[in-house]
C-alpha positions in Angstrom: 7.1 12.0 -7.5 5.2 15.0 -6.0 2.8 15.4 -8.9 -0.1 12.7 -7.1 -1.8 13.3 -11.1 0.7 11.4 -12.6 -0.2 8.1 -10.1 -4.2 8.4 -11.2 -6.5 7.5 -14.2 -7.3 10.6 -16.8 -9.6 9.2 -18.2 -12.3 5.7 -19.5 -10.2 5.6 -22.1 -7.8 2.6 -22.0 -6.8 1.9 -18.6 -5.1 -1.5 -18.6 -2.1 1.1 -20.8 -2.6 3.7 -18.1 -2.5 1.9 -14.9 0.8 0.3 -16.5 2.2 4.0 -17.3 1.5 4.4 -13.4 3.7 1.8 -13.2 6.0 1.9 -14.8 5.9 5.9 -13.4 5.9 4.6 -9.8 9.0 2.6 -10.2 10.8 5.2 -12.0 10.0 7.4 -8.9 11.7 5.2 -6.3 15.0 5.0 -8.5 14.8 9.1 -8.3 13.9 8.6 -4.5 17.1 6.6 -4.4 19.6 9.1 -6.5 21.6 11.5 -5.1 24.0 11.9 -2.4 20.7 11.4 0.7 19.0 8.7 -0.6 15.2 9.0 1.0 14.3 5.4 2.1 11.0 6.4 3.2 10.0 8.2 -0.4 11.5 4.9 -2.0 9.2 2.2 0.1 6.4 4.1 -0.2 6.6 4.0 -4.3 6.4 0.8 -3.8 3.9 0.1 -2.7 2.0 2.2 -4.6 3.8 0.0 -7.8 2.7 -3.2 -6.0 -0.7 -1.8 -5.7 -1.0 -0.8 -9.4 0.1 -4.2 -10.5 -2.4 -6.0 -9.0 -4.7 -4.1 -10.8 -3.2 -5.8 -13.7 -2.6 -8.9 -12.7 -5.5 -10.5 -15.2 -4.3 -8.5 -18.2 -0.4 -9.4 -18.6 -1.0 -13.3 -16.6 0.3 -14.4 -13.3 4.1 -14.8 -14.8 4.6 -11.7 -15.1 2.6 -10.2 -12.3 4.8 -12.8 -10.1 8.5 -11.7 -11.5 7.7 -8.1 -11.5 5.7 -8.5 -7.7 9.1 -10.3 -6.9 11.0 -8.2 -8.0 9.9 -4.9 -5.8 9.5 -6.9 -3.2 12.7 -7.6 -3.1 13.9 -4.1 -3.8 11.3 -3.2 -1.2 13.2 -5.4 1.7 16.4 -3.8 2.3 14.8 -0.7 2.0 12.3 -1.5 5.1 15.3 -3.3 6.9 17.4 0.3 6.9 14.2 1.9 8.7 13.8 -0.6 11.4 15.4 1.8 13.3 13.7 5.1 12.6 10.2 2.9 12.7 10.5 1.4 16.5 12.3 5.0 17.9 9.2 6.0 16.7 6.7 3.6 18.0 8.7 4.3 21.7 8.2 7.7 21.3 4.8 7.1 20.4 4.0 5.0 24.0 5.5 7.6 26.2 4.1 10.5 25.0 0.7 8.7 25.8 1.3 7.1 28.9 4.5 9.2 30.1 8.0 8.2 30.9 8.1 4.7 32.3 11.7 2.3 32.8 13.0 1.2 29.4 15.1 -1.9 28.5 14.4 -1.2 24.7 17.8 0.1 23.1 17.2 1.4 20.0 19.1 3.1 17.7 17.3 6.5 15.9 17.2 7.2 12.3 17.7 5.3 9.2 20.8 3.0 8.2 22.8 4.0 5.2 22.8 1.3 2.9 26.1 0.6 0.9 26.1 2.9 -2.4 26.5 -1.1 -4.3 23.2 -2.4 -2.5 21.7 1.2 -3.6 23.2 0.6 -6.6 22.0 -3.5 -7.2 18.2 -2.0 -5.8 18.1 0.7 -9.1 19.4 -1.3 -11.5 16.5 -4.2 -10.4 14.2 -1.8 -11.2 15.0 -0.5 -14.1 14.7 -3.8 -15.6 11.2 -3.9 -14.3 10.6 -0.8 -15.7 12.2 -1.9 -19.0 10.9 -5.2 -19.1 6.6 -3.4 -18.7 7.5 -0.8 -21.2 7.8 -4.3 -23.6 4.7 -5.5 -21.7 1.9 -7.0 -24.4 -1.3 -5.8 -22.8 -4.6 -7.3 -23.1 -6.2 -4.2 -22.9 -9.8 -5.6 -24.7 -10.6 -6.4 -20.9 -10.5 -2.4 -19.4 -13.1 -2.0 -16.5 -12.9 -5.9 -16.2 -9.1 -5.9 -15.3 -9.1 -3.3 -13.1 -12.3 -4.9 -11.4 -10.7 -8.3 -11.1 -7.8 -7.0 -9.5 -9.8 -4.6 -6.9 -12.1 -7.9 -6.6 -8.6 -9.7 -5.2 -7.2 -7.3 -3.1 -10.5 -6.6 -1.3 -11.4 -10.2 -0.3 -8.2 -10.7 0.8 -8.7 -8.2 3.3 -11.9 -9.3 4.1 -10.4 -12.6 4.9 -7.7 -11.4 7.2 -9.4 -9.2 9.0 -11.6 -12.3 10.2 -8.7 -14.5 11.2 -7.5 -11.4 12.7 -11.3 -10.8 14.2 -10.7 -14.5 16.5 -7.6 -14.5 17.5 -5.8 -11.2 17.0 -2.9 -12.8 15.8 0.0 -10.6 14.9 0.1 -12.1 11.7 -3.0 -12.1 10.6 -3.4 -8.1 11.4 -0.1 -7.7 9.4 -1.6 -9.2 6.5 -5.0 -7.4 7.1 -2.5 -4.1 6.9 -0.8 -5.1 4.3 -3.7 -5.8 1.8 -5.6 -2.6 3.0 -2.6 -0.6 2.2 -3.3 -2.1 -1.6 -6.6 -1.0 -1.2 -5.8 2.4 0.1 -3.7 2.5 -3.0 -5.6 1.1 -6.0 -8.6 3.3 -5.2 -6.0 6.6 -5.1 -5.5 5.3 -8.7 -9.2 5.1 -9.2 -10.0 8.1 -7.6 -11.1 10.4 -10.6 -14.3 8.2 -10.5 -15.7 10.4 -8.0 -13.6 12.5 -6.4 -15.0 12.8 -3.4 -16.8 9.3 -2.7 -14.0 7.7 -3.8 -11.6 10.4 -1.9 -13.1 9.6 1.1 -13.3 5.5 1.2 -10.1 6.3 -0.1 -9.0 8.1 3.6 -10.9 6.1 5.7 -8.6 2.5 4.7 -5.9 4.6 5.0 -7.1 5.5 8.5 -7.2 1.6 8.7 -3.9 0.9 7.3 -2.4 3.8 9.8 -3.8 2.3 12.8 -2.6 -1.3 11.9 0.5 0.1 11.3 1.0 1.7 14.7 -0.5 -2.1 15.8 2.3 -3.7 14.0 5.6 -1.1 14.8 4.4 -1.7 19.0 4.4 -5.8 18.3 7.7 -5.4 16.9 8.5 -3.2 20.0 7.6 -5.1 22.5 9.9 -8.3 21.4 12.3 -5.9 22.6 10.7 -5.0 25.9 10.1 -5.6 29.3 8.9 -5.6 33.1 6.0 -2.2 32.9 6.7 -1.8 29.4 5.4 -4.6 27.8 2.0 -4.3 30.3 1.8 -1.0 28.2 2.5 -2.0 25.0 0.0 -4.3 25.1 -2.6 -1.9 26.7 -1.8 0.0 23.0 -2.1 -2.8 21.1 -5.6 -3.5 21.7 -6.9 0.2 22.1 -5.4 0.4 18.5 -6.5 -3.3 17.3 -10.5 -2.1 18.8 -10.2 0.7 16.6 -9.3 -1.1 13.7 -11.9 -3.8 13.8 -14.5 -1.4 14.6 -13.7 0.6 11.2 -12.5 -2.3 9.5 -16.1 -4.2 10.1 -17.8 -1.0 8.7 -15.5 -0.9 5.5 -15.6 -4.5 4.7 -19.1 -4.9 5.9 -19.5 -6.0 1.6 -18.8 -8.6 0.2 -15.9 -8.5 -2.5 -18.4 -8.9 -5.6 -20.4 -6.0 -3.6 -17.9 -4.3 -3.4 -16.3 -3.3 -7.3 -20.2 -3.5 -8.3 -20.3 0.0 -6.2 -17.1 1.1 -7.8 -18.2 0.1 -11.4 -21.2 1.9 -11.5 -19.1 5.3 -10.8 -16.6 3.9 -13.6 -20.5 4.0 -15.7 -20.7 7.0 -14.9 -17.4 8.6 -15.5 -17.2 7.5 -18.6 -20.8 8.3 -19.9 -19.9 11.7 -18.3 -16.3 11.7 -20.2 -18.0 10.4 -23.8 -20.3 12.9 -23.3 -17.6 15.5 -23.0 -15.8 14.7 -25.8 -18.8 14.1 -27.9 -20.0 18.1 -27.9 -16.6 19.2 -27.3 
């Protein structure tokens, strides 16, 4: 799905319905990436990550039961796609390590490239996503909440990420840093969706969360690579992981300095200003 405008709000009017429509388009985008003779596994995974981020903005409108059902559906669809790309991701991590520190003796054996998924498995994934799309199209939305619904989702994502940061800061445990990365990516995609509120400030903020997610993503890939490494290579992996952790924690301390309430309040002010501008323009038109 090349048109990013289809994945952002277009006006302050009926934001809950717009988010539902964006969610449906993101599922459709994942299905489209898997269709054809050469499925784009990476593209499908990206669409599903965006879809799960959007779904979190809808939770207080659709309720916990529907939220969990569709979140699990998207998660289960993405899991075999992630497994299919593991070798490629680890190969890139190893190449980055060699580029930074130079050639070293390697005991890591990796098959480069994406593992091809069986046609039947791809078909099952597409069928599951089509069903999720149809269910989402039939949702009875609580649209009266408007911005408040989105604010609940943003607050929850930010709070979860901030807690993961605090845990990661203490122990630097792989599972805590990985959780921090996941929540940070959700928040990045949610801010992308909200960029029209204030394209400059929110766009720049989204970019910063993107940079943070990249640091954490590279760190996690190296953590997985380390499980297969021996000797001098483990020392270099540990060294690079520490560098990435330091960068992530430094940036994260700044990005997550506010409480979740304060973070969402600043976005609410931009929402109100956007609504006033849009309604004023409509009235004068």
